Every structure is written in C-alpha cells, then in structure tokens.
N, C-alpha and C positions, 0 to 999 in steps of 0.2 A: 553885466558880465565884468568879475574879477577877474583879478592876475590870480595862477593857478602857481603853486611851487614847483621850479624847474627840476625838481627830482622825482616831481608826478609825470615825467613826460611818457607816453607810450612806449614801449619796445621799441618799436621801428614805426618809419614813414619819414616824410618829407617833410623840414621844419625852414620858414625863414629867420634869418638868425639878423638880427637886429644890431647897429655897429658898437655899441657899449660894450656888451659880451668877450666882441671878437677883439675889440683893444683892450680889457683886461688881459684876456687870455697872452695875445702878443706882446704885451708890455710887462708880463707877470705883474699883477696887480697885488700887491701884499695881502688883501683881505678878501680882492672880489673875483681873482683868477679862480680859484681852488672851486666855486658855486660852478663856471661851466663851463671845467675841464671835463668833467664827462659828457660831456656833451659832444664834445669835438671828440671825445676816444672812442665813441659810441660810434660815430660817423667814419672815424677810420676801422673802425673794424665791420664797416657795413652797415649798421644796421641804422640807420639816419643819411639821408640826402639832405645835404644844407643849400640851402638855394639863400641869395644877397643880390637886393637892387644895386643897380648903379651909384644911387645916392647912398648907402652902404660902403658902396669902393668909394666916393670920393671923401665920407666923411674920416674913414680908417686912413687914408693917407694924407688928410690934411694936419693933424700932427705930426710926423717926421716932415713935409716938407716946409710946412711954418717952422720947424728947430734948424732948416737947412739943412737937413740930414736925409740926401736924393739915394743914397745908399738901402736908408733903411725902408724908406719909400717904395723903392725898385723891389724890396724883399715881399716888403708887403702884397704888395698887388702881382708878385709870384708865385705867392702861394694862392692869393684869393680868387685867382684867376686861372689854377690848376685844374685838371680833371675831375679832382676831388671835392672842387666846389661848382654850384652852376650859378652861373651870373645874369641878371634877367634884367634885359633896358627897360628906360622908360617910355614902352610905346601908345598908341592913340587909346588900347582899348583900359590901359590900368590905367590913364591919367582919366579918364573918363570914369570909370568908378574909381580914384585916389580924389577929385571932385564933388562927384555924387558924397560921397564916405564924408569930405570935410565940411560940406553944406552943413548932411544934419549933424553931427558932430563936432566941430569944432576943432579936431584935432588938428597938431601944427602936421604943416605938409608934409614932411619926410615920415611921422606917423601914419599917416594917409595913404602913403606909397605902401608904407613895408605894410599894413591893412589887405592893399587891395593886391597886393603881388601877391600876399599869401593865398586870397582867393583865386588870382589868376592863374596859379601853379597847383592848387589841389591840394596846398600844403595842409599839415594837419593842426598846424599854430605859427604864431609868434614867438620865437624869446629874445627877447630884451631886459632892461633892467628899470624897476622902478620906474614905469611911466603911469599914468593912471588914463585905461584905457574903458573905464567906465561911459565914456560917452558912446562905446558901441552900441548900449543898451539901444540908445535911438538909432542904428542905421538897421537895414536888411540885414548886411552884414553879418555874417558870425565865424568869429576867430577865436580859437584860445589862444590867449594871452599867456607866457612861461616868464616868469624871472624868479 
C-alpha cells in the first residue's frame, strides 16, 4: 500500500488528518503549506469532513506550548475543536485495533492510532506527510494514505 498524492483525493468524503499537514498550514510553512491548503479549503466548502485524533491534538499543541506561547496553543485548540472538525477520542475499540496494527506492522503508536481511527470512522483515507505506510500491506486494515 503506497502513499497516494494528496492532489488525487476523492472529491468528497471523510478523512483523518495527521498532525504534520495541520502544523504546516497553521504555521504557514513556506514550502509544504501550499500542498495541504486545498484539503482544508475543500473542507470549508463542505466537500470534506475532517477528523483528527486526540493524539493529533496533543502533537499540534506541543509546539506552541514548548515555545511558551499559551495564546497560540489556545488559538490552535479553538480551531481544531470547532464544529468544522471532528475530534475522536482514543477509546478501547480504537486502542485494540491500533495494537493489532502495531503488532502486525511495527508502525509507531501515533501512526497506528491514526490508521485505526480512519478505519473506526469509516474514513476514505489518512492525509499525512511522507511517512512510510507500506507496512500496512501486512495488515488486514485497508486505508488509503495521501501525502
């Protein structure tokens, strides 16, 4: 299972968004933000439902908090917990699925949680950046990965 180009996302649907694309857009990364901005624009236009995990929320808030910028962390949290986003808690079912994925693939815990959440929410895929998800070929979980 290779990574597909984010430009090839289906025109409508639900997608789990990993931390990196969100951080790139929020921080206006000079090179990478433009790659993911269309995903968020399509969501604003009502074409996509964006799902994040509580793990993503932790990862996105860590940068501003590490820098001592409570105000920025509050702004980010406000955006990511607004009605435009669906935040999915790590519940026992997702945890069990993530553990099964990790056991078969050796994906890192945050990546396994993202994949398990995509399956749990019947998402069409996971939008991430440059991670190797080829190990999913050894898993029963079939999730499209876009970067």
